[in-house]
C-alpha positions as CSV (number, residue, x, y, z in Angstrom):
1,M,60.5,50.4,-47.2
2,S,59.6,53.2,-49.6
3,S,58.1,56.4,-48.2
4,R,54.8,55.5,-50.0
5,S,54.7,52.1,-48.3
6,R,55.6,53.5,-44.9
7,S,52.9,56.1,-45.3
8,A,50.3,53.5,-46.3
9,F,51.3,51.2,-43.4
10,R,50.7,54.1,-40.9
11,S,47.5,55.4,-42.4
12,A,44.9,52.9,-41.4
13,S,44.9,53.3,-37.6
14,S,44.9,57.1,-37.8
15,S,42.0,57.2,-40.3
16,Q,39.6,55.7,-37.8
17,S,38.2,58.1,-35.2
18,P,38.7,56.8,-31.6
19,S,34.9,56.7,-31.2
20,H,34.7,54.3,-34.1
21,L,37.0,51.6,-32.9
22,K,37.9,49.6,-29.8
23,Q,41.3,48.0,-29.8
24,Q,42.2,44.8,-28.0
25,K,45.7,43.2,-27.8
26,H,46.5,39.5,-27.6
27,S,47.7,38.7,-24.1
28,G,50.6,36.6,-25.4
29,S,49.3,33.3,-24.2
30,V,46.5,30.9,-25.2
31,R,43.9,30.8,-22.5
32,S,43.5,27.5,-20.8
33,G,39.7,27.9,-20.6
34,A,39.1,27.4,-24.3
35,S,37.0,24.3,-23.5
36,H,34.5,26.6,-21.7
37,R,33.7,28.7,-24.8
38,S,30.1,28.6,-25.7
39,K,28.8,26.3,-28.4
40,S,28.1,29.2,-30.7
41,H,31.9,29.8,-30.8
42,Q,32.7,26.2,-31.6
43,R,32.5,26.3,-35.4
44,K,34.6,26.5,-38.5
45,T,34.7,29.7,-40.4
46,S,31.7,29.8,-42.6
47,S,29.4,32.1,-44.5
48,V,27.0,34.5,-42.8
49,K,23.4,34.5,-44.0
50,K,23.3,37.1,-46.8
51,T,20.7,39.3,-45.1
52,P,21.2,42.9,-44.2
53,T,22.4,43.7,-40.7
54,S,21.3,47.0,-39.2
55,P,24.2,49.4,-38.5
56,E,23.6,49.2,-34.7
57,H,24.0,45.4,-34.7
58,R,26.8,45.1,-37.3
59,K,30.2,44.1,-36.0
60,V,33.3,44.4,-38.1
61,I,36.6,43.3,-36.7
62,I,40.0,43.6,-38.4
63,F,42.7,41.2,-37.2
64,N,46.4,40.7,-37.9
65,K,46.6,36.9,-38.3
66,P,49.9,35.5,-37.1
67,Y,51.8,32.9,-39.0
68,D,50.8,29.3,-38.2
69,T,47.3,30.3,-37.2
70,L,44.2,28.8,-38.8
71,S,41.5,31.1,-40.3
72,Q,38.8,29.4,-38.3
73,F,37.6,29.3,-34.7
74,T,37.9,25.5,-34.0
75,D,40.3,22.8,-34.8
76,G,40.3,19.1,-33.7
77,Q,44.0,18.8,-33.8
78,G,44.9,21.4,-31.2
79,R,46.3,24.0,-33.6
80,Q,46.1,27.7,-33.0
81,T,42.9,29.3,-34.3
82,L,41.1,32.6,-34.3
83,A,39.5,31.7,-31.0
84,D,42.9,32.0,-29.3
85,F,42.8,35.7,-30.0
86,I,39.3,37.0,-30.6
87,P,36.6,36.6,-27.9
88,I,33.7,38.0,-30.0
89,K,31.0,35.5,-31.0
90,E,29.1,35.0,-34.1
91,I,31.4,36.7,-36.5
92,Y,32.8,35.1,-39.6
93,A,35.8,35.7,-41.9
94,A,35.4,37.6,-45.1
95,G,38.1,35.7,-46.9
96,R,40.5,33.2,-45.5
97,L,44.2,33.3,-45.2
98,D,46.4,30.2,-45.4
99,R,47.9,28.8,-42.2
100,D,51.4,29.9,-43.5
101,S,50.2,33.4,-44.5
102,E,50.0,36.5,-42.3
103,G,48.2,39.8,-42.1
104,L,44.8,41.3,-42.5
105,M,41.6,39.5,-41.9
106,I,38.1,41.1,-41.7
107,L,35.5,39.3,-39.7
108,T,31.9,40.4,-39.5
109,N,28.3,39.3,-38.7
110,D,27.1,41.1,-41.8
111,G,26.6,38.7,-44.7
112,I,26.1,41.4,-47.3
113,L,29.4,43.0,-46.3
114,Q,31.1,39.6,-46.3
115,A,29.9,38.9,-49.8
116,R,31.0,42.3,-51.1
117,L,34.5,41.7,-49.8
118,T,34.9,38.2,-51.1
119,Q,32.9,37.6,-54.3
120,P,34.8,38.0,-57.5
121,T,31.9,39.9,-59.0
122,S,32.4,42.7,-56.5
123,K,35.9,43.2,-57.8
124,S,37.1,44.2,-54.3
125,P,40.9,44.5,-54.5
126,K,43.2,42.7,-52.1
127,T,46.9,43.7,-51.8
128,Y,49.6,41.3,-50.6
129,W,53.2,42.1,-49.7
130,V,55.0,39.1,-51.0
131,Q,58.7,38.0,-50.5
132,V,59.8,35.8,-53.3
133,E,63.0,33.8,-53.8
134,G,65.1,35.3,-56.6
135,N,65.0,38.5,-58.5
136,P,62.2,38.5,-61.1
137,T,62.7,40.7,-64.1
138,E,60.0,43.1,-65.4
139,D,59.3,40.6,-68.2
140,D,58.6,38.0,-65.5
141,L,56.3,40.4,-63.6
142,D,54.5,41.4,-66.8
143,K,53.3,37.8,-67.0
144,L,51.4,38.3,-63.8
145,R,50.1,41.7,-65.0
146,L,48.6,40.0,-68.0
147,G,47.4,36.9,-66.2
148,V,48.9,33.4,-66.1
149,E,47.4,30.0,-66.8
150,L,47.0,28.0,-63.6
151,K,45.6,24.5,-63.2
152,D,42.2,25.9,-62.4
153,G,42.2,28.4,-65.3
154,P,43.7,31.7,-66.2
155,T,44.1,34.5,-63.6
156,L,42.8,37.9,-64.1
157,P,45.4,40.6,-64.6
158,A,47.1,41.6,-61.4
159,Q,48.7,44.9,-60.3
160,V,52.4,44.1,-59.5
161,E,55.2,46.4,-58.4
162,R,58.5,46.0,-56.6
163,I,58.7,47.5,-53.2
164,E,61.4,47.9,-50.6
165,E,61.4,45.4,-47.7
166,P,58.5,46.6,-45.6
167,N,59.1,47.6,-42.0
168,V,57.1,44.7,-40.4
169,W,57.4,42.3,-37.5
170,Q,59.9,39.4,-37.6
171,R,58.2,36.1,-38.5
172,T,58.5,33.1,-36.1
173,P,59.9,30.9,-37.4
174,P,62.0,33.1,-39.7
175,V,61.9,32.7,-43.5
176,R,64.6,30.4,-44.8
177,F,67.7,32.2,-45.9
178,R,70.1,31.2,-48.7
179,A,73.2,33.3,-48.9
180,N,73.7,32.8,-52.6
181,I,70.0,33.5,-53.6
182,P,68.6,37.0,-53.3
183,T,65.0,37.7,-52.3
184,T,62.6,40.3,-53.7
185,W,59.5,42.0,-52.2
186,L,56.5,42.7,-54.4
187,A,53.1,44.3,-53.8
188,I,50.6,42.2,-55.7
189,T,46.9,43.3,-56.0
190,I,44.3,40.9,-57.2
191,I,40.4,40.8,-57.3
192,E,40.1,37.1,-57.1
193,G,40.4,34.8,-54.1
194,R,41.4,31.3,-55.3
195,N,43.1,28.9,-52.9
196,R,46.8,29.8,-52.5
197,Q,46.5,31.9,-55.6
198,V,49.3,34.4,-55.1
199,R,51.7,31.6,-54.1
200,R,50.7,29.7,-57.2
201,M,51.1,32.7,-59.4
202,T,54.7,33.5,-58.3
203,A,55.7,29.8,-58.5
204,H,54.3,29.7,-62.1
205,I,56.8,32.3,-63.2
206,G,59.6,30.6,-61.4
207,Y,59.9,32.6,-58.1
208,P,58.4,30.8,-55.1
209,T,56.8,32.8,-52.4
210,L,58.7,32.7,-49.1
211,R,56.5,35.0,-47.1
212,L,53.0,36.5,-47.7
213,I,51.4,39.3,-45.8
214,R,47.9,40.5,-46.7
215,Y,48.1,44.3,-46.3
216,S,44.7,45.5,-47.5
217,M,41.2,44.5,-48.5
218,G,39.2,47.1,-50.4
219,N,39.8,50.4,-48.5
220,T,40.7,48.7,-45.2
221,T,44.4,48.3,-44.4
222,L,46.4,46.5,-41.7
223,G,47.5,49.8,-40.2
224,E,49.7,49.4,-37.1
225,L,48.2,46.1,-35.9
226,Q,50.8,43.7,-34.7
227,P,50.4,39.9,-35.0
228,G,47.5,38.7,-32.8
229,Q,46.0,42.1,-32.3
230,W,42.5,43.1,-33.4
231,K,40.2,46.1,-33.3
232,E,36.6,46.9,-34.0
233,I,35.9,49.4,-36.8
234,T,32.9,50.8,-38.6
235,M,32.3,50.3,-42.3
């Protein structure tokens, strides 16, 4: 991992004053009392009413979503959800992550903040650390930098750079490994939020995504949070 990437990865937690955050860690097991959660917690991730929330009532949570976890609080099929990690009620995700993706989620009860983080018109950047199969050339990456044509239309230009393998947790299950095919890590920054957009972009240029970690949204970064950990911040 480059010194720049390491520095960025360490910066988020130290940038928050202790008086501005409360950290909670996942206990490592799913609580058996999930059926006793209040009805207000039994809902899919949805939009908050876009009305201002006073600073004293605003809640903002950042969460490191583990692999194979849904970006919602309930699921009728018994799969792992946000409710298995976060006990706070009446907060909603500002932008989802796919079940097979990992990393930063921001959850809030402030609809204005949620819209600012997710609506394309706000142009709020989101950076992903992406492990792709193969070794794309600069010409390949330039296609992403210019924008590529997907089935739902052209993408806006992305910021793309090669990075050293980041010093992050091991994924469970591990990424598939092929001895005769190298992998490459990229930092990809976009201002859109289409369904599985980054995966579709890298597949379009011939380099499928093997692992995807969202590192930052706007000025908020994942920091030192490990999978399943969350903390409350001020924004």
